[in-house]
BAVEXMAR-373942 format. One line per field, with one value per residue (C-alpha): residue number from 1; x, y, z. Coordinates in steps of 0.1 Angstrom, whole numbers, padded with zeros to 4 digits. Layout:
i NUM, ...
u X, ...
v Y, ...
w Z, ...
This chain:
i 1, 2, 3, 4, 5, 6, 7, 8, 9, 10, 11, 12, 13, 14, 15, 16, 17, 18, 19, 20, 21, 22, 23, 24, 25, 26, 27, 28, 29, 30, 31, 32, 33, 34, 35, 36, 37, 38, 39, 40, 41, 42, 43, 44, 45, 46, 47, 48, 49, 50, 51, 52, 53, 54, 55, 56, 57, 58, 59, 60, 61, 62, 63, 64, 65, 66, 67, 68, 69, 70, 71, 72, 73, 74, 75, 76, 77, 78, 79, 80, 81, 82, 83, 84, 85, 86, 87, 88, 89, 90, 91, 92, 93, 94, 95, 96, 97, 98, 99, 100, 101, 102, 103, 104, 105, 106, 107, 108, 109, 110, 111, 112, 113, 114, 115, 116, 117, 118, 119, 120, 121, 122, 123, 124, 125, 126, 127, 128, 129, 130, 131, 132, 133, 134, 135, 136, 137, 138, 139, 140, 141, 142, 143, 144, 145, 146, 147, 148, 149, 150, 151, 152, 153, 154, 155, 156, 157, 158, 159, 160, 161, 162, 163, 164, 165, 166, 167, 168, 169, 170, 171, 172, 173, 174, 175, 176, 177, 178, 179, 180, 181, 182, 183, 184, 185, 186, 187, 188, 189, 190, 191, 192, 193, 194, 195, 196, 197, 198, 199, 200, 201, 202, 203, 204, 205, 206, 207, 208, 209, 210, 211, 212, 213, 214, 215, 216, 217, 218, 219, 220, 221, 222, 223, 224, 225, 226, 227, 228, 229, 230, 231, 232, 233, 234, 235, 236, 237, 238, 239, 240, 241, 242, 243, 244, 245, 246, 247, 248, 249, 250, 251, 252, 253, 254, 255, 256, 257, 258, 259, 260, 261, 262, 263, 264, 265, 266, 267, 268, 269, 270, 271, 272, 273, 274, 275, 276, 277, 278, 279, 280, 281, 282, 283, 284, 285, 286, 287, 288, 289, 290, 291, 292, 293, 294, 295, 296, 297
u 0000, 0028, 0045, 0012, 0008, 0044, 0041, 0013, 0033, 0063, 0042, 0030, 0065, 0077, 0047, 0049, 0087, 0086, 0053, 0036, 0057, 0067, 0037, 0005, 0009, 0010, -0016, -0041, -0033, -0040, -0073, -0084, -0074, -0095, -0126, -0119, -0108, -0126, -0161, -0186, -0213, -0192, -0186, -0223, -0230, -0210, -0222, -0260, -0286, -0286, -0248, -0231, -0220, -0188, -0180, -0197, -0181, -0145, -0150, -0166, -0137, -0111, -0127, -0128, -0090, -0092, -0120, -0100, -0127, -0130, -0158, -0182, -0174, -0178, -0215, -0228, -0205, -0219, -0254, -0250, -0240, -0269, -0296, -0279, -0286, -0258, -0267, -0267, -0238, -0214, -0225, -0217, -0183, -0175, -0187, -0164, -0132, -0129, -0121, -0101, -0080, -0080, -0048, -0041, -0044, -0024, 0005, 0006, 0003, 0033, 0054, 0045, 0040, 0056, 0046, 0035, 0009, -0004, -0009, -0026, -0049, -0058, -0065, -0086, -0106, -0114, -0123, -0147, -0161, -0171, -0187, -0206, -0217, -0229, -0248, -0265, -0275, -0290, -0309, -0323, -0327, -0364, -0359, -0331, -0355, -0380, -0352, -0342, -0349, -0367, -0345, -0311, -0283, -0257, -0266, -0263, -0231, -0209, -0186, -0149, -0137, -0111, -0090, -0055, -0040, -0057, -0044, -0009, -0014, -0027, 0002, 0026, 0009, 0012, 0049, 0055, 0037, 0057, 0091, 0105, 0098, 0109, 0139, 0153, 0151, 0183, 0201, 0189, 0152, 0164, 0171, 0134, 0126, 0148, 0130, 0096, 0106, 0118, 0086, 0064, 0081, 0076, 0040, 0033, 0048, 0027, -0005, 0001, 0004, -0026, -0051, -0067, -0065, -0101, -0094, -0064, -0083, -0111, -0085, -0068, -0102, -0111, -0076, -0081, -0115, -0096, -0069, -0093, -0116, -0090, -0058, -0070, -0086, -0053, -0032, -0057, -0056, -0018, -0017, -0042, -0022, 0009, -0010, -0024, 0011, 0021, -0009, -0017, 0002, 0026, 0019, -0018, -0011, 0014, -0011, -0043, -0029, 0004, 0007, -0017, -0040, -0078, -0081, -0058, -0076, -0110, -0099, -0084, -0116, -0138, -0116, -0117, -0154, -0162, -0134, -0135, -0104, -0102, -0086, -0049, -0049, -0053, -0018, 0001, -0023, -0014, 0023, 0021, 0004, 0030, 0059, 0043, 0038, 0073, 0091, 0106, 0090
v 0000, 0024, 0017, 0025, 0058, 0066, 0060, 0086, 0111, 0105, 0113, 0145, 0155, 0150, 0168, 0199, 0202, 0201, 0216, 0240, 0271, 0273, 0255, 0258, 0294, 0310, 0286, 0296, 0332, 0327, 0310, 0338, 0364, 0347, 0349, 0385, 0401, 0384, 0395, 0367, 0386, 0386, 0349, 0342, 0365, 0341, 0309, 0316, 0295, 0317, 0320, 0302, 0268, 0271, 0300, 0288, 0253, 0264, 0293, 0271, 0247, 0275, 0291, 0258, 0257, 0285, 0270, 0252, 0229, 0192, 0170, 0180, 0217, 0222, 0211, 0243, 0263, 0245, 0247, 0285, 0289, 0268, 0286, 0319, 0315, 0294, 0265, 0230, 0221, 0247, 0240, 0203, 0211, 0232, 0203, 0179, 0200, 0220, 0191, 0173, 0200, 0231, 0251, 0238, 0202, 0207, 0224, 0198, 0170, 0185, 0186, 0150, 0132, 0154, 0174, 0145, 0134, 0170, 0170, 0137, 0149, 0181, 0163, 0136, 0160, 0183, 0155, 0139, 0173, 0182, 0148, 0151, 0187, 0177, 0147, 0167, 0194, 0168, 0151, 0184, 0204, 0209, 0222, 0245, 0261, 0268, 0284, 0309, 0345, 0370, 0391, 0385, 0378, 0382, 0418, 0427, 0444, 0427, 0444, 0438, 0404, 0421, 0453, 0458, 0459, 0426, 0410, 0420, 0407, 0373, 0370, 0377, 0351, 0325, 0334, 0331, 0298, 0283, 0299, 0280, 0245, 0254, 0277, 0255, 0219, 0208, 0217, 0223, 0232, 0265, 0278, 0274, 0293, 0322, 0323, 0321, 0349, 0372, 0367, 0372, 0405, 0417, 0405, 0424, 0456, 0454, 0446, 0475, 0498, 0487, 0476, 0494, 0481, 0470, 0450, 0434, 0425, 0409, 0390, 0376, 0368, 0346, 0331, 0322, 0306, 0282, 0275, 0266, 0245, 0226, 0225, 0204, 0179, 0179, 0171, 0144, 0130, 0129, 0112, 0085, 0080, 0073, 0047, 0031, 0028, 0009, -0014, -0024, -0056, -0047, -0080, -0071, -0037, -0052, -0080, -0059, -0024, -0032, -0024, -0005, -0033, -0034, -0052, -0028, 0002, -0012, -0019, 0015, 0031, 0012, 0022, 0058, 0058, 0049, 0069, 0105, 0128, 0163, 0183, 0175, 0145, 0122, 0131, 0116, 0087, 0079, 0085, 0060, 0034, 0040, 0035, 0002, -0010, -0002, -0014, -0048, -0076
w 0000, 0009, -0025, -0043, -0026, -0031, -0068, -0069, -0049, -0072, -0102, -0086, -0077, -0113, -0127, -0104, -0109, -0147, -0159, -0135, -0137, -0174, -0188, -0167, -0154, -0189, -0202, -0174, -0181, -0218, -0210, -0188, -0214, -0241, -0218, -0207, -0239, -0268, -0276, -0270, -0289, -0321, -0318, -0314, -0344, -0366, -0350, -0352, -0369, -0400, -0402, -0432, -0422, -0441, -0417, -0385, -0384, -0387, -0364, -0337, -0341, -0339, -0309, -0291, -0290, -0264, -0243, -0216, -0203, -0195, -0209, -0181, -0178, -0216, -0215, -0200, -0223, -0254, -0239, -0234, -0270, -0283, -0261, -0269, -0306, -0320, -0343, -0331, -0354, -0341, -0305, -0308, -0325, -0294, -0272, -0291, -0298, -0265, -0242, -0268, -0283, -0261, -0257, -0222, -0232, -0264, -0247, -0220, -0245, -0264, -0232, -0223, -0256, -0282, -0312, -0334, -0308, -0307, -0345, -0344, -0316, -0335, -0367, -0351, -0330, -0359, -0382, -0358, -0347, -0383, -0388, -0355, -0363, -0398, -0384, -0357, -0382, -0405, -0377, -0363, -0395, -0389, -0353, -0366, -0390, -0362, -0341, -0368, -0357, -0379, -0401, -0418, -0393, -0421, -0425, -0388, -0378, -0353, -0329, -0333, -0320, -0297, -0295, -0309, -0275, -0266, -0297, -0287, -0252, -0264, -0288, -0260, -0238, -0266, -0270, -0232, -0232, -0261, -0257, -0227, -0242, -0277, -0271, -0244, -0254, -0238, -0206, -0170, -0163, -0147, -0182, -0191, -0160, -0171, -0205, -0188, -0163, -0191, -0211, -0180, -0171, -0207, -0206, -0173, -0186, -0218, -0199, -0176, -0206, -0227, -0200, -0171, -0135, -0138, -0169, -0154, -0123, -0144, -0164, -0133, -0118, -0149, -0147, -0110, -0120, -0143, -0117, -0089, -0111, -0131, -0111, -0081, -0105, -0125, -0094, -0084, -0119, -0120, -0086, -0098, -0130, -0110, -0090, -0121, -0135, -0104, -0100, -0136, -0146, -0174, -0194, -0195, -0210, -0235, -0245, -0249, -0258, -0276, -0313, -0336, -0345, -0346, -0312, -0294, -0309, -0300, -0264, -0260, -0274, -0250, -0221, -0232, -0237, -0201, -0185, -0173, -0174, -0162, -0190, -0194, -0171, -0202, -0214, -0184, -0185, -0221, -0214, -0186, -0208, -0236, -0212, -0199, -0235, -0246, -0214, -0218, -0198
């Protein structure tokens, strides 16, 4: 029993030491900035029932990258979009893409599993999301016609998506998020901290220049919401993943999940369909399984 608990604590230690400061801190700040500084009204304008599907579907998928939500948290988000006037296709695309390919999950996946897994995750999430969106639109076409408001939505004017200062701030956040892991790929972890610190100082100075105190406070409030909702679940998930890696027999993993065959893919799909992961906890879980599969018996 002590060994099992120690395995979970060891996984937590490795995770906190290598990922929290240079990965999660800027990622949470970015998620808060997207909520605070991007116009929701404009997004809804382009996702409404009368919006062109060629525009609404890609826009819903693109916006979903910045909705840092797990599979349960995204339900009220998608529901709010739907009942706020968005079409059922875009709403389901957000429901599908946001937990699978949001910026927090993608960055963490890259740091754990590598860039190739990130590209595979994005491609599979987008492909299935468009299929699901099209299917839902076809099944509920009649209901969608009844939901269409009077007038032509296309002719209505929409407010700007965000201000020029906010665009610069978001771009700086993205740079601060990516720079430590891509500029420092070798050497001690402290070098990544130096890069992160330099980017964070530049970010703070820029934010102080282009945003008011009230806007910065609102941004930090949204960021804290993400932290207090996601971070405890993330720590718990990493702890459980460490325990799973200790208790699951390695021969079982290699037998049923080894290789890329139909059986292994089917078993993995069934396990995934009945499992719940807070956003980002699936990456260390997959990493643990891959290490068990690749480790010699």
